[in-house]
N, C-alpha and C positions, 0 to 999 in steps of 0.2 A: 682763171682756171687754177685749181689747186696744184701744188707741187706734186711731182711724181717721184717716187723712190723705188729702186730696184730691190726685189726680194729674192731669196733663195728658199725653196720649199721642197718637201718630200713627204711621202706617205709612210707613216709609222704603222705599227700593228693595228692600232685602233683609230688614230687621228691623223690629220694632215698637220705637219709642223713647219714652221718657217720663221725667218728673221730677216731684218733689213741688212743689205750689204754694207751701207754706210753707218749703220747703228747696230752692230751685231749683239749688243746688250739687250736689244728689244726683240724678244721672242714671243711666239704665241702658238696656239693650236686651235683646230676646229674640226668638226665632224665632216665638213665639206670644204672645198676651196673657197667658196663664197664666205663661209663663216670664218675661215682662217684669215682672209683678207680683212673682214670687218674687225676681228679681234686684233690684228696688227695695227689697223688704223686707230682703234681705241687705245692700245698700249702706247703708240707713238704720241698721241695727243696728251695722254696722262703724263708720260715721261717728260715731255717738253713744256708742260704747264700751259698748253694752249687754251684750256678751259678755265683758267684763272681769270676772274673778273678784273676790270681795270682798277677798281678800288679793292685793295687787299692788304693784309699785314704779313710781315715776315718776322721770324724769330729763330735764333740758334738754339738747338737742343743737344744735350750730351747723348752719345750713343753708348 
């Protein structure tokens, strides 16, 4: 079973907005609650590099 994380969410003027309690830097929006949840899942996976294949490369870059 996949891990579960608690979110806080609210309805803005046009979109539902939300973020993870344990990772407040991960925020998303959606036109519906279902879309908000899907966008939060995608943002979580992207931020935590869950979709990076086992064989990959790393490199430091200057910002």
